[in-house]
BALOBA-1460 file (C-alpha; in Angstrom, 3 decimals):
// residues 218
<rec num="1" residu="x" x="0.000" y="0.000" z="0.000"/>
<rec num="2" residu="x" x="1.345" y="3.406" z="-0.933"/>
<rec num="3" residu="x" x="1.958" y="5.694" z="2.023"/>
<rec num="4" residu="x" x="2.117" y="9.463" z="2.213"/>
<rec num="5" residu="x" x="3.772" y="11.639" z="4.838"/>
<rec num="6" residu="x" x="2.088" y="14.881" z="5.897"/>
<rec num="7" residu="x" x="2.375" y="17.385" z="8.696"/>
<rec num="8" residu="x" x="-0.768" y="18.573" z="10.380"/>
<rec num="9" residu="x" x="-2.712" y="19.680" z="13.434"/>
<rec num="10" residu="x" x="-5.455" y="17.507" z="14.903"/>
<rec num="11" residu="x" x="-8.611" y="19.586" z="15.259"/>
<rec num="12" residu="x" x="-10.943" y="16.904" z="16.595"/>
<rec num="13" residu="x" x="-10.884" y="13.340" z="17.859"/>
<rec num="14" residu="x" x="-13.777" y="10.962" z="18.428"/>
<rec num="15" residu="x" x="-14.127" y="7.241" z="19.229"/>
<rec num="16" residu="x" x="-14.236" y="4.799" z="16.316"/>
<rec num="17" residu="x" x="-15.230" y="1.261" z="17.187"/>
<rec num="18" residu="x" x="-13.998" y="-0.262" z="20.425"/>
<rec num="19" residu="x" x="-10.446" y="1.081" z="20.468"/>
<rec num="20" residu="x" x="-9.984" y="3.280" z="17.431"/>
<rec num="21" residu="x" x="-10.177" y="7.022" z="16.955"/>
<rec num="22" residu="x" x="-11.474" y="9.138" z="14.120"/>
<rec num="23" residu="x" x="-9.335" y="12.237" z="13.674"/>
<rec num="24" residu="x" x="-9.916" y="15.383" z="11.659"/>
<rec num="25" residu="x" x="-6.567" y="16.885" z="10.667"/>
<rec num="26" residu="x" x="-5.588" y="20.105" z="8.925"/>
<rec num="27" residu="x" x="-2.634" y="18.948" z="6.834"/>
<rec num="28" residu="x" x="0.032" y="20.718" z="4.818"/>
<rec num="29" residu="x" x="-0.525" y="18.777" z="1.592"/>
<rec num="30" residu="x" x="-4.118" y="17.519" z="1.547"/>
<rec num="31" residu="x" x="-6.120" y="20.215" z="3.297"/>
<rec num="32" residu="x" x="-8.663" y="18.895" z="5.787"/>
<rec num="33" residu="x" x="-8.664" y="15.129" z="6.029"/>
<rec num="34" residu="x" x="-10.337" y="12.404" z="8.060"/>
<rec num="35" residu="x" x="-7.992" y="9.714" z="9.325"/>
<rec num="36" residu="x" x="-8.517" y="6.632" z="11.456"/>
<rec num="37" residu="x" x="-6.094" y="5.504" z="14.138"/>
<rec num="38" residu="x" x="-6.841" y="1.858" z="14.902"/>
<rec num="39" residu="x" x="-6.214" y="0.855" z="18.513"/>
<rec num="40" residu="x" x="-5.347" y="4.409" z="19.545"/>
<rec num="41" residu="x" x="-7.520" y="4.168" z="22.649"/>
<rec num="42" residu="x" x="-5.682" y="1.139" z="24.008"/>
<rec num="43" residu="x" x="-3.400" y="1.841" z="26.958"/>
<rec num="44" residu="x" x="-0.675" y="-0.152" z="25.225"/>
<rec num="45" residu="x" x="-0.927" y="1.842" z="21.999"/>
<rec num="46" residu="x" x="2.120" y="3.872" z="21.093"/>
<rec num="47" residu="x" x="-0.033" y="6.699" z="19.760"/>
<rec num="48" residu="x" x="-2.558" y="7.073" z="22.594"/>
<rec num="49" residu="x" x="-1.163" y="10.404" z="23.762"/>
<rec num="50" residu="x" x="-0.522" y="11.624" z="20.223"/>
<rec num="51" residu="x" x="-4.053" y="11.393" z="18.859"/>
<rec num="52" residu="x" x="-5.474" y="14.387" z="20.699"/>
<rec num="53" residu="x" x="-6.771" y="17.745" z="19.473"/>
<rec num="54" residu="x" x="-4.219" y="20.584" z="19.195"/>
<rec num="55" residu="x" x="-1.366" y="18.114" z="18.660"/>
<rec num="56" residu="x" x="0.882" y="19.086" z="15.761"/>
<rec num="57" residu="x" x="2.618" y="16.077" z="14.244"/>
<rec num="58" residu="x" x="3.982" y="14.295" z="11.208"/>
<rec num="59" residu="x" x="1.645" y="11.528" z="10.062"/>
<rec num="60" residu="x" x="2.304" y="8.463" z="7.922"/>
<rec num="61" residu="x" x="-0.950" y="7.766" z="6.106"/>
<rec num="62" residu="x" x="-2.339" y="4.985" z="3.978"/>
<rec num="63" residu="x" x="-5.300" y="5.710" z="1.678"/>
<rec num="64" residu="x" x="-8.461" y="3.844" z="2.535"/>
<rec num="65" residu="x" x="-11.722" y="3.744" z="0.601"/>
<rec num="66" residu="x" x="-13.230" y="6.866" z="2.126"/>
<rec num="67" residu="x" x="-10.556" y="8.135" z="4.487"/>
<rec num="68" residu="x" x="-6.937" y="7.720" z="5.507"/>
<rec num="69" residu="x" x="-5.505" y="5.233" z="7.954"/>
<rec num="70" residu="x" x="-2.743" y="6.375" z="10.281"/>
<rec num="71" residu="x" x="0.302" y="4.118" z="10.231"/>
<rec num="72" residu="x" x="2.507" y="6.337" z="12.367"/>
<rec num="73" residu="x" x="2.581" y="9.620" z="14.292"/>
<rec num="74" residu="x" x="5.635" y="11.653" z="15.251"/>
<rec num="75" residu="x" x="4.732" y="14.579" z="17.524"/>
<rec num="76" residu="x" x="6.186" y="17.990" z="16.673"/>
<rec num="77" residu="x" x="4.438" y="19.869" z="19.487"/>
<rec num="78" residu="x" x="1.647" y="18.500" z="21.671"/>
<rec num="79" residu="x" x="0.712" y="21.921" z="23.091"/>
<rec num="80" residu="x" x="-0.129" y="20.107" z="26.334"/>
<rec num="81" residu="x" x="0.401" y="23.315" z="28.289"/>
<rec num="82" residu="x" x="-2.546" y="24.949" z="26.504"/>
<rec num="83" residu="x" x="-4.835" y="22.138" z="27.572"/>
<rec num="84" residu="x" x="-3.798" y="22.438" z="31.218"/>
<rec num="85" residu="x" x="-4.783" y="26.126" z="31.386"/>
<rec num="86" residu="x" x="-8.521" y="26.738" z="30.955"/>
<rec num="87" residu="x" x="-8.177" y="30.276" z="29.627"/>
<rec num="88" residu="x" x="-5.568" y="29.223" z="27.080"/>
<rec num="89" residu="x" x="-7.547" y="26.127" z="26.111"/>
<rec num="90" residu="x" x="-10.654" y="28.056" z="25.067"/>
<rec num="91" residu="x" x="-8.609" y="30.287" z="22.775"/>
<rec num="92" residu="x" x="-6.835" y="27.238" z="21.369"/>
<rec num="93" residu="x" x="-10.267" y="25.742" z="20.674"/>
<rec num="94" residu="x" x="-11.098" y="28.840" z="18.645"/>
<rec num="95" residu="x" x="-7.899" y="28.464" z="16.613"/>
<rec num="96" residu="x" x="-8.919" y="24.890" z="15.774"/>
<rec num="97" residu="x" x="-12.582" y="25.667" z="15.068"/>
<rec num="98" residu="x" x="-11.869" y="28.641" z="12.827"/>
<rec num="99" residu="x" x="-9.044" y="26.808" z="11.066"/>
<rec num="100" residu="x" x="-11.349" y="23.901" z="10.302"/>
<rec num="101" residu="x" x="-14.069" y="26.275" z="9.071"/>
<rec num="102" residu="x" x="-11.701" y="27.848" z="6.552"/>
<rec num="103" residu="x" x="-10.180" y="24.550" z="5.417"/>
<rec num="104" residu="x" x="-11.458" y="22.038" z="2.901"/>
<rec num="105" residu="x" x="-10.625" y="18.608" z="1.600"/>
<rec num="106" residu="x" x="-8.412" y="18.817" z="-1.464"/>
<rec num="107" residu="x" x="-7.227" y="22.396" z="-0.833"/>
<rec num="108" residu="x" x="-4.314" y="23.521" z="-2.951"/>
<rec num="109" residu="x" x="-1.092" y="22.543" z="-1.216"/>
<rec num="110" residu="x" x="0.127" y="26.142" z="-1.035"/>
<rec num="111" residu="x" x="-3.086" y="27.238" z="0.687"/>
<rec num="112" residu="x" x="-2.986" y="24.235" z="3.030"/>
<rec num="113" residu="x" x="0.551" y="25.071" z="4.138"/>
<rec num="114" residu="x" x="-0.295" y="28.722" z="4.750"/>
<rec num="115" residu="x" x="-3.299" y="27.814" z="6.892"/>
<rec num="116" residu="x" x="-1.415" y="25.177" z="8.865"/>
<rec num="117" residu="x" x="1.499" y="27.524" z="9.519"/>
<rec num="118" residu="x" x="-0.861" y="30.296" z="10.634"/>
<rec num="119" residu="x" x="-2.559" y="27.947" z="13.084"/>
<rec num="120" residu="x" x="0.790" y="26.777" z="14.421"/>
<rec num="121" residu="x" x="2.265" y="30.226" z="15.062"/>
<rec num="122" residu="x" x="-1.011" y="31.349" z="16.652"/>
<rec num="123" residu="x" x="-0.998" y="28.432" z="19.082"/>
<rec num="124" residu="x" x="2.604" y="29.274" z="19.948"/>
<rec num="125" residu="x" x="1.629" y="32.903" z="20.511"/>
<rec num="126" residu="x" x="-1.157" y="31.843" z="22.892"/>
<rec num="127" residu="x" x="1.363" y="29.781" z="24.823"/>
<rec num="128" residu="x" x="3.595" y="32.741" z="25.494"/>
<rec num="129" residu="x" x="1.133" y="35.622" z="25.329"/>
<rec num="130" residu="x" x="-2.037" y="34.519" z="27.090"/>
<rec num="131" residu="x" x="-2.588" y="37.969" z="28.684"/>
<rec num="132" residu="x" x="-2.938" y="39.285" z="25.135"/>
<rec num="133" residu="x" x="-5.168" y="36.438" z="23.956"/>
<rec num="134" residu="x" x="-7.978" y="38.775" z="22.894"/>
<rec num="135" residu="x" x="-5.635" y="40.663" z="20.568"/>
<rec num="136" residu="x" x="-4.119" y="37.408" z="19.303"/>
<rec num="137" residu="x" x="-7.488" y="36.001" z="18.284"/>
<rec num="138" residu="x" x="-8.415" y="39.209" z="16.388"/>
<rec num="139" residu="x" x="-5.100" y="39.134" z="14.533"/>
<rec num="140" residu="x" x="-5.661" y="35.454" z="13.734"/>
<rec num="141" residu="x" x="-9.163" y="36.144" z="12.412"/>
<rec num="142" residu="x" x="-7.960" y="38.990" z="10.228"/>
<rec num="143" residu="x" x="-5.115" y="36.909" z="8.866"/>
<rec num="144" residu="x" x="-7.534" y="34.066" z="8.050"/>
<rec num="145" residu="x" x="-9.433" y="36.524" z="5.880"/>
<rec num="146" residu="x" x="-6.177" y="37.537" z="4.198"/>
<rec num="147" residu="x" x="-5.689" y="33.874" z="3.238"/>
<rec num="148" residu="x" x="-9.175" y="33.941" z="1.711"/>
<rec num="149" residu="x" x="-8.457" y="37.161" z="-0.173"/>
<rec num="150" residu="x" x="-11.311" y="38.857" z="1.696"/>
<rec num="151" residu="x" x="-9.677" y="41.774" z="3.445"/>
<rec num="152" residu="x" x="-9.262" y="45.536" z="3.298"/>
<rec num="153" residu="x" x="-5.992" y="47.422" z="3.556"/>
<rec num="154" residu="x" x="-7.372" y="49.576" z="6.376"/>
<rec num="155" residu="x" x="-10.323" y="49.381" z="8.775"/>
<rec num="156" residu="x" x="-13.489" y="50.869" z="7.345"/>
<rec num="157" residu="x" x="-14.648" y="52.287" z="10.678"/>
<rec num="158" residu="x" x="-11.557" y="53.942" z="12.113"/>
<rec num="159" residu="x" x="-9.207" y="56.693" z="11.015"/>
<rec num="160" residu="x" x="-6.952" y="56.377" z="14.079"/>
<rec num="161" residu="x" x="-3.358" y="56.197" z="12.759"/>
<rec num="162" residu="x" x="-2.381" y="53.617" z="15.393"/>
<rec num="163" residu="x" x="-5.296" y="51.355" z="14.481"/>
<rec num="164" residu="x" x="-4.510" y="51.659" z="10.774"/>
<rec num="165" residu="x" x="-0.849" y="50.917" z="11.437"/>
<rec num="166" residu="x" x="-1.662" y="47.793" z="13.437"/>
<rec num="167" residu="x" x="-4.190" y="46.656" z="10.813"/>
<rec num="168" residu="x" x="-1.679" y="47.030" z="7.993"/>
<rec num="169" residu="x" x="0.997" y="45.282" z="10.027"/>
<rec num="170" residu="x" x="-1.318" y="42.329" z="10.649"/>
<rec num="171" residu="x" x="-2.271" y="41.825" z="7.018"/>
<rec num="172" residu="x" x="1.289" y="42.100" z="5.716"/>
<rec num="173" residu="x" x="3.723" y="40.843" z="8.359"/>
<rec num="174" residu="x" x="5.613" y="37.593" z="7.738"/>
<rec num="175" residu="x" x="4.297" y="34.791" z="9.919"/>
<rec num="176" residu="x" x="7.417" y="34.634" z="12.063"/>
<rec num="177" residu="x" x="6.824" y="38.277" z="13.038"/>
<rec num="178" residu="x" x="3.022" y="38.300" z="13.123"/>
<rec num="179" residu="x" x="2.823" y="38.151" z="16.904"/>
<rec num="180" residu="x" x="5.954" y="40.154" z="17.581"/>
<rec num="181" residu="x" x="6.057" y="41.335" z="21.188"/>
<rec num="182" residu="x" x="6.305" y="44.960" z="20.069"/>
<rec num="183" residu="x" x="2.677" y="44.992" z="18.897"/>
<rec num="184" residu="x" x="1.280" y="44.146" z="22.327"/>
<rec num="185" residu="x" x="0.306" y="46.988" z="24.601"/>
<rec num="186" residu="x" x="0.455" y="49.634" z="21.865"/>
<rec num="187" residu="x" x="-2.080" y="52.483" z="21.707"/>
<rec num="188" residu="x" x="-5.091" y="51.643" z="19.570"/>
<rec num="189" residu="x" x="-5.148" y="47.906" z="20.341"/>
<rec num="190" residu="x" x="-8.620" y="48.021" z="21.898"/>
<rec num="191" residu="x" x="-10.106" y="49.935" z="18.973"/>
<rec num="192" residu="x" x="-8.325" y="47.603" z="16.560"/>
<rec num="193" residu="x" x="-10.002" y="44.643" z="18.269"/>
<rec num="194" residu="x" x="-13.429" y="46.229" z="17.910"/>
<rec num="195" residu="x" x="-12.841" y="47.048" z="14.238"/>
<rec num="196" residu="x" x="-11.477" y="43.576" z="13.511"/>
<rec num="197" residu="x" x="-14.485" y="42.001" z="15.255"/>
<rec num="198" residu="x" x="-16.974" y="43.975" z="13.200"/>
<rec num="199" residu="x" x="-15.154" y="43.250" z="9.958"/>
<rec num="200" residu="x" x="-14.770" y="39.534" z="10.689"/>
<rec num="201" residu="x" x="-18.417" y="39.123" z="11.714"/>
<rec num="202" residu="x" x="-19.694" y="40.996" z="8.666"/>
<rec num="203" residu="x" x="-17.432" y="39.104" z="6.255"/>
<rec num="204" residu="x" x="-17.807" y="35.590" z="7.639"/>
<rec num="205" residu="x" x="-21.323" y="35.546" z="9.054"/>
<rec num="206" residu="x" x="-20.739" y="32.296" z="10.953"/>
<rec num="207" residu="x" x="-21.265" y="31.732" z="14.663"/>
<rec num="208" residu="x" x="-18.313" y="29.952" z="16.244"/>
<rec num="209" residu="x" x="-19.131" y="27.912" z="19.354"/>
<rec num="210" residu="x" x="-15.753" y="28.607" z="20.916"/>
<rec num="211" residu="x" x="-16.379" y="32.364" z="20.777"/>
<rec num="212" residu="x" x="-19.494" y="31.878" z="22.914"/>
<rec num="213" residu="x" x="-17.347" y="30.125" z="25.508"/>
<rec num="214" residu="x" x="-14.744" y="32.883" z="25.350"/>
<rec num="215" residu="x" x="-17.442" y="35.521" z="25.861"/>
<rec num="216" residu="x" x="-18.490" y="33.796" z="29.092"/>
<rec num="217" residu="x" x="-14.945" y="33.655" z="30.458"/>
<rec num="218" residu="x" x="-13.675" y="37.220" z="29.909"/>
C-alpha cells in the first residue's frame, strides 16, 4: 500500500469502534482530512497520547476507501500546556474551530501550508502571550481573511493612525513576526479589536461555538 507523509494539526478526535479514533486533521498537503487511528484508545498503543486535538505532528498515512488510515505519528508539538490552562484552552479551541471552518478537503497545497502555519504560530503565541489572547485572536481572524483574499488594507470604521498601522501590520507581516512582542500593549489595540471584530463578523457571518465560551470567560 502506498503511504504518504504529511504534517498537520489535529482539530478533533472521536471514538471509532472499540479502540480506534477518528481524527480530523488540517494537513500541509491535503487540506482537511479524516484519518482513522486503529487501537489508539488502548493503553498499550504507542499513539494514545498523540491522537489528541491541538497536537501538531507528522503523520504516515495509507489511503483507505473513504478516508486515511494512520500508520505512524511523530509529535512535533503536543501543546499540552494549553490544555492544562482553561483560559488558554478556550482560545486554542477557537484556533482549531476557525481553522477547520476555513479549510477544505483537497485544498491547494500552497493554501494548506499557509493555513497550517498560521494555526501553528497562533498556538505558539497563545502559549507565550495569554494575557494578550484577545488581541491574538483578532489578529488570527484577520489573517484568516487575508488567506481567503477577503480583506481591506485599512479598517473601514476607524481613522486612528495607530489602528490603521496595526491593521496594515497584521495583514502584511511575515508569519514569524506576526505576533511580535512589540505589537502588544500599543495604543489603539482596543479599537483595533473592535474594528477587527466587526469586519470579521460581517465578512464571515458564521457563529463559532468557541467564541461563545470565550465571551463567558472574559
